[in-house]
C-alpha positions in Angstrom: 5.8 -4.8 9.9 4.9 -7.6 7.6 7.7 -9.0 5.0 7.5 -7.5 1.5 6.2 -11.0 0.4 3.4 -11.1 2.8 2.5 -7.4 2.0 2.3 -8.3 -1.9 0.3 -11.5 -1.1 -2.1 -9.7 1.0 -2.9 -7.2 -1.8 -4.3 -10.1 -3.7 -7.0 -10.8 -0.9 -10.5 -10.2 -2.4 -9.3 -10.0 -6.1 -9.9 -12.8 -8.7 -6.5 -14.3 -7.6 -7.7 -15.0 -3.9 -8.2 -18.7 -3.6 -6.7 -21.7 -1.7 -3.2 -21.1 -3.3 -3.1 -17.6 -2.3 -4.2 -18.4 1.4 -1.8 -21.4 1.5 1.2 -19.1 0.4 0.2 -16.4 3.0 -0.1 -19.1 5.6 3.5 -20.5 4.8 4.8 -16.9 4.9 3.2 -16.0 8.2 4.5 -19.3 9.7 8.1 -18.4 8.4 7.7 -15.0 10.0 6.8 -16.7 13.4 3.2 -15.4 13.3 1.4 -18.8 14.0 -1.9 -17.4 14.6 -2.1 -15.6 11.4 -0.4 -18.8 9.5 -3.1 -21.0 11.1 -6.1 -18.7 10.1 -4.9 -18.6 6.4 -4.2 -22.1 6.2 -7.6 -23.0 7.6 -9.0 -20.7 4.9 -7.0 -22.5 2.2 -8.5 -25.9 3.3 -11.9 -24.4 3.6 -11.7 -23.3 -0.1 -10.2 -26.6 -1.3 -10.7 -29.5 1.2 -8.4 -31.8 -1.0 -5.6 -29.4 -0.7 -3.2 -32.0 1.1 -0.1 -29.6 1.3 -2.3 -27.1 3.0 -3.5 -29.6 5.5 0.1 -30.8 6.2 1.2 -27.2 6.7 -1.8 -26.5 8.9 -0.9 -29.5 11.1 2.7 -28.3 11.4 1.6 -24.8 12.4 -0.7 -26.2 15.0 2.0 -28.4 16.5 4.3 -25.4 16.5 1.6 -23.5 18.4 1.3 -26.3 20.8 -2.2 -27.3 19.7 -1.5 -31.0 19.2 -5.1 -32.1 19.3 -6.0 -29.7 16.7 -2.9 -30.7 14.6 -3.9 -34.5 14.9 -7.4 -33.5 13.4 -5.8 -31.5 10.6 -3.4 -34.4 9.9 -6.3 -36.9 9.8 -8.2 -34.6 7.4 -5.2 -34.3 5.3 -4.5 -38.0 5.2 -8.1 -38.3 3.9 -7.7 -35.6 1.3 -4.3 -37.1 0.2 -5.8 -40.6 -0.1 -8.7 -39.3 -2.2 -6.2 -37.7 -4.7 -3.9 -40.7 -4.6 -1.2 -38.4 -3.2 0.7 -41.2 -1.5 3.8 -39.2 -0.4 1.7 -36.5 1.5 -0.6 -39.4 3.0 2.7 -41.2 4.4 4.2 -38.0 5.8 1.0 -37.0 7.5 0.5 -40.4 8.9 3.9 -40.4 10.5 3.3 -37.0 12.0 -0.3 -38.1 13.2 1.4 -41.4 14.8 3.8 -39.2 16.6 1.2 -37.1 18.2 -0.8 -40.2 19.3 1.9 -41.7 21.2 1.7 -41.2 24.8 4.2 -38.7 26.2 6.3 -40.0 29.0 
């Protein structure tokens, strides 16, 4: 059973308030609830609606890492770095650069 927050957010899908922020919020809540596949789907929808949404890219990368999908996470972080760079969002750019470097390191 979804949390009340998720249920309330899902009621907004398909309404005029349905957009990148709603999908980002749903993704975050699904990740908190441990439903990574739904989180990933909502976060992908968020970045498809707003490709410059650096926070959504960062959350997508984190959810992909948590789901054990490192190659996809690296791609998400790289896209997020570009989005952050284009907006001048230095903090998000730095954070995702660190996360990407960690994924690029060879594992022993």
